[in-house]
C-alpha positions as CSV (number, residue, x, y, z in Angstrom):
1,M,11.9,20.0,16.3
2,A,13.2,17.7,13.5
3,E,13.4,14.1,14.6
4,T,16.1,12.0,12.9
5,D,14.7,9.4,10.5
6,P,16.2,6.0,11.5
7,D,15.9,4.8,7.9
8,I,18.1,7.7,6.7
9,E,20.7,6.8,9.3
10,L,20.7,3.1,8.0
11,V,20.9,4.3,4.4
12,K,24.0,6.4,5.3
13,R,25.6,3.3,6.9
14,V,24.8,1.2,3.7
15,Q,26.3,3.9,1.5
16,A,29.4,3.8,3.7
17,G,29.6,0.0,3.0
18,D,27.7,-1.5,5.9
19,R,25.8,-4.5,4.5
20,R,24.2,-5.3,7.8
21,A,22.4,-2.0,7.8
22,F,20.8,-2.9,4.5
23,D,19.7,-6.3,6.0
24,L,17.9,-4.3,8.7
25,L,16.1,-2.2,6.1
26,V,15.1,-5.4,4.2
27,R,13.7,-6.9,7.4
28,R,11.9,-3.7,8.2
29,Y,10.1,-3.5,4.8
30,Q,10.1,-6.9,3.3
31,H,6.5,-7.7,4.3
32,R,5.2,-4.3,3.0
33,V,7.1,-4.8,-0.3
34,V,5.6,-8.3,-0.7
35,G,2.2,-6.7,0.0
36,V,2.7,-4.2,-2.8
37,V,3.9,-6.8,-5.3
38,S,1.1,-9.2,-4.4
39,R,-1.4,-6.7,-5.6
40,Y,0.0,-7.1,-9.1
41,I,1.1,-10.8,-9.0
42,S,-1.1,-13.5,-7.5
43,D,1.4,-16.4,-7.7
44,W,3.1,-16.5,-4.3
45,A,6.5,-17.9,-5.6
46,E,6.6,-15.2,-8.4
47,C,5.7,-12.6,-5.8
48,Q,8.6,-13.6,-3.6
49,D,11.0,-13.6,-6.5
50,V,9.9,-10.1,-7.6
51,A,10.1,-8.8,-4.0
52,Q,13.7,-10.1,-3.8
53,E,14.4,-8.4,-7.1
54,V,13.1,-5.1,-5.6
55,F,15.7,-5.3,-2.8
56,V,18.4,-6.3,-5.3
57,R,17.6,-3.1,-7.3
58,A,17.4,-1.0,-4.2
59,W,20.9,-2.3,-3.2
60,R,22.3,-1.4,-6.6
61,A,20.7,2.0,-6.6
62,I,21.1,3.0,-3.0
63,G,24.3,5.0,-3.7
64,N,22.0,7.4,-5.6
65,F,19.5,7.7,-2.8
66,R,19.6,11.3,-1.6
67,G,16.9,11.3,1.0
68,D,14.6,13.6,-0.9
69,S,11.8,11.3,0.0
70,A,11.3,8.7,2.7
71,F,13.2,5.4,2.1
72,Y,10.0,3.4,2.0
73,T,8.5,5.8,-0.6
74,W,11.5,5.2,-2.7
75,V,11.4,1.4,-2.3
76,H,7.6,1.5,-2.9
77,R,8.2,3.0,-6.3
78,I,10.8,0.4,-7.1
79,A,8.4,-2.3,-6.1
80,I,5.6,-1.0,-8.4
81,N,8.0,-0.7,-11.3
82,A,9.4,-4.2,-10.7
83,A,6.0,-5.8,-10.5
84,K,4.8,-4.1,-13.7
85,N,8.0,-5.0,-15.5
86,H,7.6,-8.6,-14.4
87,L,4.1,-8.8,-15.9
88,V,5.2,-7.1,-19.1
89,S,8.2,-9.5,-19.4
90,L,5.7,-12.4,-19.3
91,G,3.5,-10.8,-21.9
92,R,0.8,-9.9,-19.3
93,R,-0.7,-6.5,-18.8
94,P,-0.8,-5.1,-15.3
95,P,-4.4,-5.6,-14.1
96,S,-6.7,-2.6,-13.9
97,D,-7.4,-3.4,-10.2
98,D,-3.7,-3.6,-9.6
99,V,-3.9,-1.9,-6.2
100,A,-6.9,-3.6,-4.8
101,L,-7.4,-2.7,-1.2
102,D,-7.1,-6.1,0.5
103,D,-6.7,-4.8,4.0
104,A,-10.0,-3.2,5.2
105,E,-8.6,-2.7,8.8
106,H,-8.9,1.1,8.6
107,F,-12.5,0.8,7.5
108,E,-13.3,-1.8,10.0
109,S,-12.2,0.4,12.9
110,A,-14.3,3.3,11.5
111,L,-17.3,0.9,11.5
112,R,-16.5,-0.3,15.1
113,M,-16.5,-3.9,14.0
114,R,-13.6,-5.1,16.1
115,D,-15.7,-5.6,19.3
116,S,-17.1,-9.1,18.6
117,A,-16.0,-11.9,16.3
118,T,-19.3,-13.8,15.9
119,P,-19.8,-15.8,12.7
120,E,-22.3,-13.1,11.5
121,R,-19.7,-10.4,12.2
122,E,-17.1,-12.4,10.3
123,L,-19.4,-12.9,7.3
124,L,-20.2,-9.2,7.3
125,R,-16.5,-8.3,7.6
126,Q,-15.8,-10.5,4.6
127,E,-18.7,-8.9,2.6
128,I,-17.4,-5.4,3.5
129,E,-13.9,-6.3,2.6
130,S,-15.1,-7.6,-0.8
131,A,-17.2,-4.5,-1.3
132,V,-14.2,-2.3,-0.4
133,T,-11.9,-4.2,-2.8
134,A,-14.5,-3.9,-5.6
135,A,-15.1,-0.2,-4.9
136,V,-11.3,0.5,-4.9
137,A,-10.9,-1.4,-8.2
138,D,-13.6,0.7,-9.8
139,L,-12.0,4.0,-8.8
140,P,-10.1,6.1,-11.3
141,E,-6.4,5.3,-11.1
142,D,-5.4,8.5,-9.3
143,L,-7.9,8.0,-6.6
144,R,-7.1,4.3,-6.3
145,V,-3.4,4.9,-5.9
146,A,-3.9,7.7,-3.4
147,I,-6.3,5.7,-1.1
148,T,-4.0,2.6,-1.3
149,L,-0.9,4.5,-0.3
150,R,-2.8,6.0,2.6
151,E,-4.9,3.1,3.9
152,V,-2.8,0.1,2.9
153,E,0.7,1.4,2.9
154,G,0.2,3.9,5.7
155,L,2.0,6.7,4.0
156,S,1.5,10.3,5.2
157,Y,-0.1,12.9,3.0
158,E,3.3,14.4,2.4
159,E,4.8,11.0,1.3
160,I,1.8,10.4,-1.0
161,A,2.2,13.8,-2.6
162,E,5.9,13.0,-3.1
163,A,5.1,9.5,-4.5
164,M,2.4,10.8,-6.8
165,N,4.2,14.0,-7.7
166,S,1.0,16.0,-6.8
167,P,0.3,18.9,-4.5
168,I,-0.8,17.9,-1.1
169,G,-4.2,19.5,-1.5
170,T,-4.9,17.3,-4.6
171,V,-3.9,14.2,-2.6
172,R,-6.3,15.2,0.2
173,S,-9.1,15.7,-2.3
174,R,-8.4,12.3,-4.0
175,I,-8.4,10.5,-0.7
176,F,-11.6,12.2,0.4
177,R,-13.3,11.3,-2.9
178,A,-12.1,7.7,-2.7
179,R,-13.3,7.3,0.9
180,D,-16.7,8.7,-0.1
181,A,-17.0,6.3,-3.0
182,I,-16.1,3.4,-0.7
183,D,-18.6,4.5,1.9
184,Q,-21.4,4.7,-0.6
185,R,-20.6,1.1,-1.6
186,I,-20.6,-0.4,1.9
187,K,-23.4,1.7,3.3
188,P,-26.2,-0.6,1.9
189,L,-24.5,-3.6,3.5
190,L,-24.6,-2.0,6.9
191,D,-28.1,-0.7,6.5
192,E,-29.3,-4.1,5.4
193,R,-27.8,-5.7,8.5
194,G,-29.0,-3.0,10.8
195,D,-25.5,-2.5,12.1
196,G,-26.0,0.8,13.8
197,G,-23.5,-0.1,16.5
198,T,-25.0,-2.5,19.0
């Protein structure tokens, strides 16, 4: 049974002239948009400015939004383009590790590390987060984008396929290969600490 997407309902209201509906969409996604932009732009004030620009662009273009993809997938594309354009306008090249995975929560849960917050655990968590970030930065761009959309942005495989304009099987393969590369990078850390799940 098809469930109605609340975002699509809000978009329809915006297209009918309801400004408050757009404010609801902004509130719902502003933190995620800032998160996307911050992986390109380290300066917090610049990051906020670009995130605001993302929603200005979305507001101007929302009349053309047809609902072929999820609203967030659409805004996510605008955010990436706005961040890259901002860097280019300043004469800076988008960094090669532009989508560094700065949120290792999904990996932490897989490693059962939430149970105790001792200083040792916290240090290991930070080391693993750094290793994950480095591993993601070293991935080929297609794997890096796919794993970031899945683990950081929380998009479904279908949404990632839409965002990357790739078949869903290709997306699954990229995410599998990216996870494998990350696992290889963090495994020595876990072995060295003897963290076999106490």
